[in-house]
PyMOL commands that place a pseudoatom at each C-alpha (Angstrom):
pseudoatom trace, name=CA, resn=MET, resi=1, chain=A, elem=C, hetatm=0, pos=[95.161, 130.453, 97.629]
pseudoatom trace, name=CA, resn=ALA, resi=2, chain=A, elem=C, hetatm=0, pos=[94.567, 133.425, 99.966]
pseudoatom trace, name=CA, resn=PRO, resi=3, chain=A, elem=C, hetatm=0, pos=[93.456, 132.763, 103.411]
pseudoatom trace, name=CA, resn=TYR, resi=4, chain=A, elem=C, hetatm=0, pos=[89.896, 133.544, 104.235]
pseudoatom trace, name=CA, resn=VAL, resi=5, chain=A, elem=C, hetatm=0, pos=[87.873, 133.542, 107.424]
pseudoatom trace, name=CA, resn=THR, resi=6, chain=A, elem=C, hetatm=0, pos=[84.281, 132.416, 107.924]
pseudoatom trace, name=CA, resn=ASN, resi=7, chain=A, elem=C, hetatm=0, pos=[82.262, 132.884, 111.044]
pseudoatom trace, name=CA, resn=ILE, resi=8, chain=A, elem=C, hetatm=0, pos=[79.703, 130.158, 111.613]
pseudoatom trace, name=CA, resn=GLY, resi=9, chain=A, elem=C, hetatm=0, pos=[77.953, 131.388, 114.671]
pseudoatom trace, name=CA, resn=LYS, resi=10, chain=A, elem=C, hetatm=0, pos=[78.943, 133.477, 117.811]
pseudoatom trace, name=CA, resn=ASN, resi=11, chain=A, elem=C, hetatm=0, pos=[81.249, 130.926, 119.469]
pseudoatom trace, name=CA, resn=ILE, resi=12, chain=A, elem=C, hetatm=0, pos=[82.807, 129.180, 116.465]
pseudoatom trace, name=CA, resn=GLY, resi=13, chain=A, elem=C, hetatm=0, pos=[86.318, 129.761, 115.407]
pseudoatom trace, name=CA, resn=THR, resi=14, chain=A, elem=C, hetatm=0, pos=[87.394, 130.146, 111.734]
pseudoatom trace, name=CA, resn=ILE, resi=15, chain=A, elem=C, hetatm=0, pos=[87.910, 128.140, 108.554]
pseudoatom trace, name=CA, resn=GLN, resi=16, chain=A, elem=C, hetatm=0, pos=[91.205, 129.000, 106.806]
pseudoatom trace, name=CA, resn=ARG, resi=17, chain=A, elem=C, hetatm=0, pos=[92.777, 127.775, 103.704]
pseudoatom trace, name=CA, resn=ASN, resi=18, chain=A, elem=C, hetatm=0, pos=[96.425, 127.024, 104.507]
pseudoatom trace, name=CA, resn=CYS, resi=19, chain=A, elem=C, hetatm=0, pos=[99.403, 127.224, 101.960]
pseudoatom trace, name=CA, resn=GLY, resi=20, chain=A, elem=C, hetatm=0, pos=[98.636, 123.665, 100.878]
pseudoatom trace, name=CA, resn=GLY, resi=21, chain=A, elem=C, hetatm=0, pos=[95.071, 124.583, 99.807]
pseudoatom trace, name=CA, resn=GLY, resi=22, chain=A, elem=C, hetatm=0, pos=[93.401, 122.340, 102.554]
pseudoatom trace, name=CA, resn=VAL, resi=23, chain=A, elem=C, hetatm=0, pos=[90.712, 123.464, 104.832]
pseudoatom trace, name=CA, resn=MET, resi=24, chain=A, elem=C, hetatm=0, pos=[91.286, 123.560, 108.536]
pseudoatom trace, name=CA, resn=ALA, resi=25, chain=A, elem=C, hetatm=0, pos=[88.946, 122.304, 111.125]
pseudoatom trace, name=CA, resn=LEU, resi=26, chain=A, elem=C, hetatm=0, pos=[86.881, 124.372, 113.450]
pseudoatom trace, name=CA, resn=ALA, resi=27, chain=A, elem=C, hetatm=0, pos=[87.026, 124.741, 117.248]
pseudoatom trace, name=CA, resn=ARG, resi=28, chain=A, elem=C, hetatm=0, pos=[84.733, 126.905, 119.269]
pseudoatom trace, name=CA, resn=LYS, resi=29, chain=A, elem=C, hetatm=0, pos=[86.415, 129.874, 121.017]
pseudoatom trace, name=CA, resn=THR, resi=30, chain=A, elem=C, hetatm=0, pos=[85.159, 128.308, 124.300]
pseudoatom trace, name=CA, resn=ASP, resi=31, chain=A, elem=C, hetatm=0, pos=[86.608, 124.817, 123.561]
pseudoatom trace, name=CA, resn=PRO, resi=32, chain=A, elem=C, hetatm=0, pos=[89.627, 123.556, 125.649]
pseudoatom trace, name=CA, resn=PHE, resi=33, chain=A, elem=C, hetatm=0, pos=[93.115, 123.798, 124.085]
pseudoatom trace, name=CA, resn=THR, resi=34, chain=A, elem=C, hetatm=0, pos=[93.006, 120.146, 123.142]
pseudoatom trace, name=CA, resn=SER, resi=35, chain=A, elem=C, hetatm=0, pos=[90.108, 120.821, 120.717]
pseudoatom trace, name=CA, resn=HIS, resi=36, chain=A, elem=C, hetatm=0, pos=[92.058, 123.637, 119.076]
pseudoatom trace, name=CA, resn=GLU, resi=37, chain=A, elem=C, hetatm=0, pos=[95.145, 121.305, 118.727]
pseudoatom trace, name=CA, resn=ALA, resi=38, chain=A, elem=C, hetatm=0, pos=[93.049, 118.609, 117.266]
pseudoatom trace, name=CA, resn=ALA, resi=39, chain=A, elem=C, hetatm=0, pos=[91.449, 121.115, 114.776]
pseudoatom trace, name=CA, resn=ARG, resi=40, chain=A, elem=C, hetatm=0, pos=[94.922, 122.290, 113.623]
pseudoatom trace, name=CA, resn=THR, resi=41, chain=A, elem=C, hetatm=0, pos=[95.910, 118.693, 112.860]
pseudoatom trace, name=CA, resn=ALA, resi=42, chain=A, elem=C, hetatm=0, pos=[92.677, 117.408, 111.255]
pseudoatom trace, name=CA, resn=ALA, resi=43, chain=A, elem=C, hetatm=0, pos=[93.048, 116.337, 107.626]
pseudoatom trace, name=CA, resn=ILE, resi=44, chain=A, elem=C, hetatm=0, pos=[89.719, 117.902, 106.381]
pseudoatom trace, name=CA, resn=GLY, resi=45, chain=A, elem=C, hetatm=0, pos=[91.173, 118.401, 102.819]
pseudoatom trace, name=CA, resn=HIS, resi=46, chain=A, elem=C, hetatm=0, pos=[91.727, 114.596, 102.406]
pseudoatom trace, name=CA, resn=ILE, resi=47, chain=A, elem=C, hetatm=0, pos=[88.290, 113.777, 103.800]
pseudoatom trace, name=CA, resn=ARG, resi=48, chain=A, elem=C, hetatm=0, pos=[86.583, 116.199, 101.458]
pseudoatom trace, name=CA, resn=ASP, resi=49, chain=A, elem=C, hetatm=0, pos=[88.580, 114.657, 98.493]
pseudoatom trace, name=CA, resn=ARG, resi=50, chain=A, elem=C, hetatm=0, pos=[87.490, 111.153, 99.628]
pseudoatom trace, name=CA, resn=VAL, resi=51, chain=A, elem=C, hetatm=0, pos=[83.803, 112.216, 100.066]
pseudoatom trace, name=CA, resn=LEU, resi=52, chain=A, elem=C, hetatm=0, pos=[83.781, 113.690, 96.526]
pseudoatom trace, name=CA, resn=TRP, resi=53, chain=A, elem=C, hetatm=0, pos=[85.394, 110.619, 95.155]
pseudoatom trace, name=CA, resn=ILE, resi=54, chain=A, elem=C, hetatm=0, pos=[82.745, 108.435, 96.657]
pseudoatom trace, name=CA, resn=PHE, resi=55, chain=A, elem=C, hetatm=0, pos=[80.029, 110.497, 95.126]
pseudoatom trace, name=CA, resn=GLU, resi=56, chain=A, elem=C, hetatm=0, pos=[81.888, 110.213, 91.744]
pseudoatom trace, name=CA, resn=GLN, resi=57, chain=A, elem=C, hetatm=0, pos=[81.749, 106.438, 92.067]
pseudoatom trace, name=CA, resn=HIS, resi=58, chain=A, elem=C, hetatm=0, pos=[78.175, 106.205, 93.253]
pseudoatom trace, name=CA, resn=LEU, resi=59, chain=A, elem=C, hetatm=0, pos=[76.520, 109.386, 91.899]
pseudoatom trace, name=CA, resn=SER, resi=60, chain=A, elem=C, hetatm=0, pos=[73.797, 109.829, 94.586]
pseudoatom trace, name=CA, resn=LEU, resi=61, chain=A, elem=C, hetatm=0, pos=[73.746, 108.761, 98.287]
pseudoatom trace, name=CA, resn=THR, resi=62, chain=A, elem=C, hetatm=0, pos=[72.111, 109.584, 101.584]
pseudoatom trace, name=CA, resn=ASP, resi=63, chain=A, elem=C, hetatm=0, pos=[74.571, 110.568, 104.438]
pseudoatom trace, name=CA, resn=GLU, resi=64, chain=A, elem=C, hetatm=0, pos=[73.817, 107.149, 106.010]
pseudoatom trace, name=CA, resn=GLU, resi=65, chain=A, elem=C, hetatm=0, pos=[74.937, 105.396, 102.674]
pseudoatom trace, name=CA, resn=LEU, resi=66, chain=A, elem=C, hetatm=0, pos=[77.923, 107.805, 102.358]
pseudoatom trace, name=CA, resn=ILE, resi=67, chain=A, elem=C, hetatm=0, pos=[79.235, 107.011, 105.893]
pseudoatom trace, name=CA, resn=THR, resi=68, chain=A, elem=C, hetatm=0, pos=[78.785, 103.153, 105.243]
pseudoatom trace, name=CA, resn=LEU, resi=69, chain=A, elem=C, hetatm=0, pos=[80.792, 103.487, 101.960]
pseudoatom trace, name=CA, resn=TYR, resi=70, chain=A, elem=C, hetatm=0, pos=[83.360, 105.776, 103.587]
pseudoatom trace, name=CA, resn=ARG, resi=71, chain=A, elem=C, hetatm=0, pos=[83.962, 103.097, 106.220]
pseudoatom trace, name=CA, resn=LYS, resi=72, chain=A, elem=C, hetatm=0, pos=[84.174, 100.338, 103.530]
pseudoatom trace, name=CA, resn=TYR, resi=73, chain=A, elem=C, hetatm=0, pos=[86.749, 102.281, 101.549]
pseudoatom trace, name=CA, resn=GLU, resi=74, chain=A, elem=C, hetatm=0, pos=[88.561, 103.354, 104.748]
pseudoatom trace, name=CA, resn=ARG, resi=75, chain=A, elem=C, hetatm=0, pos=[89.336, 99.661, 105.229]
pseudoatom trace, name=CA, resn=SER, resi=76, chain=A, elem=C, hetatm=0, pos=[89.854, 98.570, 101.498]
pseudoatom trace, name=CA, resn=GLN, resi=77, chain=A, elem=C, hetatm=0, pos=[91.736, 101.541, 100.338]
pseudoatom trace, name=CA, resn=GLY, resi=78, chain=A, elem=C, hetatm=0, pos=[93.938, 101.823, 103.557]
pseudoatom trace, name=CA, resn=TRP, resi=79, chain=A, elem=C, hetatm=0, pos=[92.597, 105.306, 104.510]
pseudoatom trace, name=CA, resn=ASN, resi=80, chain=A, elem=C, hetatm=0, pos=[92.682, 104.311, 108.233]
pseudoatom trace, name=CA, resn=VAL, resi=81, chain=A, elem=C, hetatm=0, pos=[95.953, 104.356, 109.993]
pseudoatom trace, name=CA, resn=ALA, resi=82, chain=A, elem=C, hetatm=0, pos=[97.650, 101.810, 112.262]
pseudoatom trace, name=CA, resn=ARG, resi=83, chain=A, elem=C, hetatm=0, pos=[97.733, 102.709, 115.996]
pseudoatom trace, name=CA, resn=ALA, resi=84, chain=A, elem=C, hetatm=0, pos=[100.385, 101.858, 118.420]
pseudoatom trace, name=CA, resn=ASP, resi=85, chain=A, elem=C, hetatm=0, pos=[98.214, 99.157, 119.880]
pseudoatom trace, name=CA, resn=GLY, resi=86, chain=A, elem=C, hetatm=0, pos=[97.882, 97.416, 116.541]
pseudoatom trace, name=CA, resn=LYS, resi=87, chain=A, elem=C, hetatm=0, pos=[94.283, 98.439, 115.800]
pseudoatom trace, name=CA, resn=ARG, resi=88, chain=A, elem=C, hetatm=0, pos=[93.177, 100.629, 112.925]
pseudoatom trace, name=CA, resn=SER, resi=89, chain=A, elem=C, hetatm=0, pos=[91.785, 104.019, 113.554]
pseudoatom trace, name=CA, resn=LYS, resi=90, chain=A, elem=C, hetatm=0, pos=[89.009, 105.869, 111.745]
pseudoatom trace, name=CA, resn=THR, resi=91, chain=A, elem=C, hetatm=0, pos=[90.211, 108.838, 109.767]
pseudoatom trace, name=CA, resn=ALA, resi=92, chain=A, elem=C, hetatm=0, pos=[86.998, 110.806, 110.232]
pseudoatom trace, name=CA, resn=SER, resi=93, chain=A, elem=C, hetatm=0, pos=[84.027, 110.705, 112.575]
pseudoatom trace, name=CA, resn=ASP, resi=94, chain=A, elem=C, hetatm=0, pos=[80.499, 110.225, 111.122]
pseudoatom trace, name=CA, resn=SER, resi=95, chain=A, elem=C, hetatm=0, pos=[79.800, 113.885, 111.974]
pseudoatom trace, name=CA, resn=GLY, resi=96, chain=A, elem=C, hetatm=0, pos=[83.011, 114.915, 110.207]
pseudoatom trace, name=CA, resn=ILE, resi=97, chain=A, elem=C, hetatm=0, pos=[81.967, 113.042, 107.059]
pseudoatom trace, name=CA, resn=ARG, resi=98, chain=A, elem=C, hetatm=0, pos=[78.477, 114.747, 107.022]
pseudoatom trace, name=CA, resn=SER, resi=99, chain=A, elem=C, hetatm=0, pos=[80.250, 118.073, 107.508]
pseudoatom trace, name=CA, resn=ARG, resi=100, chain=A, elem=C, hetatm=0, pos=[82.511, 117.481, 104.614]
pseudoatom trace, name=CA, resn=ARG, resi=101, chain=A, elem=C, hetatm=0, pos=[79.449, 116.639, 102.509]
pseudoatom trace, name=CA, resn=LYS, resi=102, chain=A, elem=C, hetatm=0, pos=[77.727, 119.693, 103.605]
pseudoatom trace, name=CA, resn=GLU, resi=103, chain=A, elem=C, hetatm=0, pos=[80.762, 121.907, 102.599]
pseudoatom trace, name=CA, resn=LEU, resi=104, chain=A, elem=C, hetatm=0, pos=[80.731, 120.319, 99.106]
pseudoatom trace, name=CA, resn=ALA, resi=105, chain=A, elem=C, hetatm=0, pos=[77.042, 120.984, 98.839]
pseudoatom trace, name=CA, resn=VAL, resi=106, chain=A, elem=C, hetatm=0, pos=[77.614, 124.683, 99.812]
pseudoatom trace, name=CA, resn=GLU, resi=107, chain=A, elem=C, hetatm=0, pos=[80.325, 124.854, 97.037]
pseudoatom trace, name=CA, resn=GLY, resi=108, chain=A, elem=C, hetatm=0, pos=[77.808, 123.527, 94.550]
pseudoatom trace, name=CA, resn=LYS, resi=109, chain=A, elem=C, hetatm=0, pos=[79.700, 120.240, 93.886]
pseudoatom trace, name=CA, resn=LEU, resi=110, chain=A, elem=C, hetatm=0, pos=[76.828, 118.174, 95.532]
pseudoatom trace, name=CA, resn=PHE, resi=111, chain=A, elem=C, hetatm=0, pos=[73.155, 118.975, 95.450]
pseudoatom trace, name=CA, resn=ASP, resi=112, chain=A, elem=C, hetatm=0, pos=[69.924, 117.990, 97.170]
pseudoatom trace, name=CA, resn=THR, resi=113, chain=A, elem=C, hetatm=0, pos=[67.841, 115.845, 94.787]
pseudoatom trace, name=CA, resn=TYR, resi=114, chain=A, elem=C, hetatm=0, pos=[64.725, 116.737, 96.604]
pseudoatom trace, name=CA, resn=GLN, resi=115, chain=A, elem=C, hetatm=0, pos=[64.147, 112.915, 96.966]
pseudoatom trace, name=CA, resn=THR, resi=116, chain=A, elem=C, hetatm=0, pos=[64.353, 111.098, 100.286]
pseudoatom trace, name=CA, resn=LYS, resi=117, chain=A, elem=C, hetatm=0, pos=[64.960, 107.584, 101.500]
pseudoatom trace, name=CA, resn=THR, resi=118, chain=A, elem=C, hetatm=0, pos=[64.193, 106.008, 104.854]
pseudoatom trace, name=CA, resn=THR, resi=119, chain=A, elem=C, hetatm=0, pos=[67.130, 105.511, 107.156]
pseudoatom trace, name=CA, resn=GLU, resi=120, chain=A, elem=C, hetatm=0, pos=[67.601, 102.382, 109.288]
pseudoatom trace, name=CA, resn=SER, resi=121, chain=A, elem=C, hetatm=0, pos=[65.954, 104.131, 112.220]
pseudoatom trace, name=CA, resn=GLY, resi=122, chain=A, elem=C, hetatm=0, pos=[62.799, 104.914, 110.025]
pseudoatom trace, name=CA, resn=ARG, resi=123, chain=A, elem=C, hetatm=0, pos=[63.394, 108.538, 109.500]
pseudoatom trace, name=CA, resn=LYS, resi=124, chain=A, elem=C, hetatm=0, pos=[63.426, 110.333, 106.081]
pseudoatom trace, name=CA, resn=THR, resi=125, chain=A, elem=C, hetatm=0, pos=[66.868, 111.514, 104.864]
pseudoatom trace, name=CA, resn=ILE, resi=126, chain=A, elem=C, hetatm=0, pos=[67.837, 113.513, 101.819]
pseudoatom trace, name=CA, resn=ILE, resi=127, chain=A, elem=C, hetatm=0, pos=[69.411, 111.881, 98.747]
pseudoatom trace, name=CA, resn=TRP, resi=128, chain=A, elem=C, hetatm=0, pos=[72.475, 113.987, 97.685]
pseudoatom trace, name=CA, resn=ALA, resi=129, chain=A, elem=C, hetatm=0, pos=[74.021, 113.792, 94.243]
pseudoatom trace, name=CA, resn=ILE, resi=130, chain=A, elem=C, hetatm=0, pos=[77.172, 114.982, 92.532]
pseudoatom trace, name=CA, resn=GLY, resi=131, chain=A, elem=C, hetatm=0, pos=[76.801, 118.231, 90.520]
pseudoatom trace, name=CA, resn=MET, resi=132, chain=A, elem=C, hetatm=0, pos=[77.340, 117.825, 86.871]
pseudoatom trace, name=CA, resn=LEU, resi=133, chain=A, elem=C, hetatm=0, pos=[79.902, 120.592, 86.673]
pseudoatom trace, name=CA, resn=HIS, resi=134, chain=A, elem=C, hetatm=0, pos=[82.523, 120.556, 89.428]
pseudoatom trace, name=CA, resn=ASP, resi=135, chain=A, elem=C, hetatm=0, pos=[86.352, 121.180, 89.431]
for i in range(1, 135): cmd.bond("trace and resi %d" % i, "trace and resi %d" % (i + 1))
show_as sticks, trace
zoom trace
């Protein structure tokens, strides 16, 4: 797939498709070099695939439910990785999981059901559902 560039605001970097078809993470132009290094090594493509897989299993979810299920599958499916100290690390932040869901919605693979649920904190949140036609 040919590379493409998307500007998402004044100080945001780019999203590019690499030769493997994965999507690279973003870093702001004003971010330190460590953020740019982290963005280059982030495994967004895998996270997107996992988010879509979770929706295929559960059909409709809020972001809160999605993150809970992601964490469950992270442990049960071995998505998290062992660190040098013997602990397991998360493969994605909560924000990263929500960002991947948003990207899938923009692509038309997920959609807003126009229904809501109440979060644990008492706020309304959108229920997202998998699109009937996706690649």
